[in-house]
N, C-alpha and C positions, 0 to 999 in steps of 0.2 A: 240563504244569502246573508253573509255576515254584516253586522252593523259597523259602519265606519266610526272609529273612536272620535269623541268630541275633542277638538283642539282646545287646550286649556292653558291659561296663564296662571302660574303658581306665585303666590305672594306670601312673604314672611316678614314679620315685624319684630325687631330686636328691642325689647324693653329693658335690657340689662339683666335679665334673669338667667340662671344657669341653664345649660343644655340647649342654647339656641342653635338650631340647625341652619347654619349660614348657607349651605348648599341646597337646602330643601330636599335632601336625598330621600328621607323617609316619606315626606309628603308626595314626592314623585312616585315612589313605589306604591303608596296607597292609591294614588290617582290611576296608575296603570292597572292595579288590581280591580278597580271599579270600572275599568273599560274606557278610561279617559286617555288622551294623548297630550302630555305636557310639552308644549312647543316653546315656552319661554318662562323664565324665572326672574323674579325681582325681589330684593330685600331692602329694608330701610331701618333706621334707628329712630326711636322716639322715647321720650321719658314716660309718656302715658298715652293711651288710646285717644284719638280725636273723638269727642262725643257723637259727632254727626257722621263722619266718614271713616273712622278708625285710623286712617293713614293721613288725613289732611287733604286739602284741596289740590295742592301742587302735585303730590304723589299720585292722587287719583287720576289727574290728567296724564301723568307719565304712564300709568298702567293702561289707560284707555288707548294711548298712542302705541304702546307695545302690543296690545291686543290687535290693533288695526294692522300693524306691520306684519304680524305673524298669522293673520287671518283666524284668530281665536274666536270662539263663540261662547266661552265661559271663563269665569275668573274664580279661582279657588284660594282661600286664605288658610294659612297654617294654624290660625287661632280661631277661637269661637267668637262669632259676631252677635251683637244684640239684634233683635228684629228690626229696630229702627235703623241701625247702621247698615244692615243688609239691604233694606229698602232704599235708603239714600244712595248707597253705592250703585245699585242697579239703575237708578235714575241718572246718576252722574256718568256711569260708564256705558249705559245703553246695552248692557249684557246681563245675563243671569249671573248672580254671585252666590257662591256657597262657601261653607266653612268646614273646618276639620271634623266637627261633630257630625254634620250632615253626611260627609264622605264616609266616615266609619259606619254610620247607620246604614248607608246604602250597601256597603260591602257585606255587612252582617245580613242584610235582607237577601242578598244574592246567594250567600253561602249556607244559611240555615237549612238543615235537612229534616231534623226530627220535628215532631209535633210541638214539643216543648220549646225547642229553639226558635221555631217560627212564631210561637206565641210571645216569647220574650222580645224578639225583634219588633213585632207588631206593637207591643206595649211601649217600647222605647221610642218608636217612630211617632206614635200617636201623641205621646207626651211632648216630643219635640215640636210637632206640628201645632199643638195647642197654643204654643207661644208665638207662632208665626202667622196667625190669622190676619194680622194687620198687613202682612206682606202678600200672602197668598190670594187675598180677595180685593186687591186694589182696583180690579176691573169693575167692582160694584159701585153703585151710586152711594156716596157716603156724605154728601153735603146736607147740611140741615135745611129743612124746609122754611117756608115763610112764617109770618106771624100766626101763632096759634098751633103750630106743629112742633113735635118733639124730635123728629128725626126722619131721615129718608129711608127708602126701602133697603138700601145697602146695610144700614145698621141692623135692621130686622134680620136680614140674611146672615150677617155675621154672628148675631146671637144664636140663630138657628144652627149654624155650623158649629159654633162653640158647644152648644148643648149636645149635638150629635157626636162630637168627638169625646165629650165627657162621658156619654153613655157607652161609647165604644171602649173607652179606657176601663170603665167599671166592669163591663162584660169580660174583657180580656183578663183583668185581674182575678175575676172569679174563676175563669178557666185555668189560669196559672195556679191558683190556690189548690185546685183539685189535683193537678200534676204534682205539686209539692207534697201533698198528703201521700200520694202513691210512692214518691221517692222516700219519704220518711218511713213508710212501711217496709220498703226494701232495705233501708238502712238499719232498722231495728232487727230485721231478720239476720243481717250480716253480723250485728253486734251479738246476737244470741249464739251465733256460731263461733264467737270469739275470734273474729277475723281481724287481721292487722291491716289497716287501710293506708295505702300510700297514694298520694296525688301528685301528678306531674304539674308543675307550674313554671312560668317563665315568660320572658318577653316573646312577643310573636316572632315566628320564624327562627327560634333558637334550636329547633330540631326535636321538640317534644314528641311529636307523632312518630318520627323516625326511630327515636329511642324506644318508645312504647312498642312499636312493631318488632324491634330487634329483641326486646326482653321477653315478650309473650308470644312471639311468632304470629302476630295478628296481621290483618290487612287493612288497618285504619288508613284513611286517606292522608297522604303526606306529600307535600310539594314545597319547592323552594319559593315560597311566596308568603305574603302577610295574611294572617287569619285563614290558613288552610283548614284549620279545625275549629268548629264552633260548638259542636255537640259532644257532650261527655261520653266517653266509651270506657267501660270497666271490664277487666279480664282478671283471671287468676294467674299468678306468677309463682311457680314452684321454686323454692330456694333449697337446694339439696343440702347445703352446709348447715341449715337450720332444721332440716327435716320437716318442713311445713310449707304451706302455700300462703301467700298474701294477696290482698286485693289491690290491683293497680288501676288507677283512673287517669285518663288523658283529658285535660280540660282546655278551655279557651285560653288563647295567649293574651298577655297584657300588653299595653302600649302606653307611651307618654300621652298624658291628657286624655285618658280613656273617659268618654262622657259619663257623668254621674248617672244619667238616665240608664245607660247600659249596665253599669255596675248594679244598680237597683233592680233592673229588669232581669239580669242574669243571676240573681241571688240564688235561685233554685239550682242552677248549674254549678255556681261557685260554692254551693253548700258542700260539695264533695271535698273541696279544699278545706273548708271550715271544720269539717268533721274528721279529717284525716289524722292518723297517728303520726305520720311523717310526710313532709313535703320534699319531693325531689325537685329542687330549684334548678332548672336547666338553663345554662348560659351559653351563648354563642361566643366561644373563646376567640374566634377569628375576627370578631367585630371590634374595631378600635374603640368604640363607645360602650363596651360592655360594662364598665363601672357605673355609668349613668343608667344603663338598662337594669342593672341589679338594684339600684336605688329606686327606680320606678316600680319594679315588682314589689319591693318592700313596702312602698307607699300604698299600693293597691291592697296588699295583704292586710295592712293596718286598717284600711277602709272597710274591709269585709270581716274584720275581727279574727283574722288568722295569724296575727303577728307572733303569738306565743307558741305556735306549733313547732316542734323540732324540725330542723331543715338539714338536708344534705345537698351541698352544691355539686352539680354535675357540669363541668366545663366541657361542652361538646364541640365537635368540629375541629379537633386538634390536628387532623390531617391537613387542614388548610393553613396551618401556621408555618411561617418560614423557619428554617433550621435554628436560627438564633433565638427564637421564641418558644421552641419545643420544651416542655417541662422535663426536668431532670429526673423527677419521680412521678408516679402515676396517682399519688394521693398526698395531700398535705392539708393545710388550713388556710382560710381566707378571712380577712378582717371585715366585718360588717358592723359599723357603728360601735366599734370597740370590742366586739365579741368574735372570738375565733371559731369560725364555722368550718366543719370538715368538708373537704373538697376532693372530688375524684375527676381525673381527666379521661375523656373517652372520645371516640369517633363512632357514633351509632351507625353511620353509613358504611364505615370500613370495619366494623366489629372490633375496634381497638378499645382495650380497657374495660370491656363489659364483664370479664371474669372478676376483676378487682371490684367493680361496682356490686356484683352479686354477692361477693364475700362480705362487703361492707353492709349491704342490706340484711344479709342473714345475721350478722352480728347484732344489728340494731333490733331486728325482729325477735331474736332469741331473748332479749332483755324484757320483752313485753310482760311476761307473767312473773318476772322475778320481783322480790320486794324492793330491790334497788332501782326499779325502773324509773321512778320519779327523779331520783338523783342522776341516773344515767342520761335522762332526757336532756339535761343541760349540756352534757358533754357532746351531744349530737346536734347542737346548733339551735336551741330554743332562743327565739328572738325576743 
């Protein structure tokens, strides 16, 4: 029997920063991916977050009324809330309140398949939960006792829970460290074979897995949804024009405001991008917000230390473009922060432009062992 999706009100607050999603479209997609049912959306503008309620008393009352009208049983914010704000909002609204960070963690928990992926999600969730004990344990007695006492039983329980979570975080980190050592061994073996390593990176749902499957004839899971792929998959790609094979890895997609806990926890998976010789930066050309998404990917790459790796932009899904936006040529250059990065237009789904992409990859791979490789790398989009 299928579980009925939870009716949810989506809330976004515009603080005047770039890339505010006034329609809350991405949050709605994330909510649906997590199994929620967005029944209403509300946005507002503020100069700064309200310390207690994030949105202020009047807007909180408006959200509560909207939830009542639509029969919602949960409220979801597009920004990260502090534990105190989350607790105060739940009291004011009389409903569970969650934020964007929690939502992404839930999706990752649902989607992780490999042992490594599950460990990474578990670590991120534990680290998130460790900051929320003041909210999760409000059912415990936390009032101070009378004269001569230092605290009630609730405080003892909270300390016990905090210690248990700290122990669980330590154990999970130790298990992840073992997995990372195994990956390092595999990576050293590839290096000894003089492999040329390419990693697919890009905003979530840009079509990385579809492109990966098209290039290496693999069966990696691909779907038109956010975070369809969490676990890294690596295959060999033979490039006839270069007369050699290269290593191609499909990695987790990036997203705006990706929780730092997830970036840290997924360091082992993202290591494939850090150690790559070339990043295939896949972009959804049909998305009107693709410039902002490119910027968000560049930001995450900088966070993980991969900003100096040569890039080749792959503008995917050109089959979805209207006639007036179709590219006149299948390859050119695209400006990122003043640098002209080579770009190829493809449709991985329709097998369009893949021959051009393979020729481009072969040309780049062929320079690997040449003395001019370091100079040529700049030509291929070193950020």
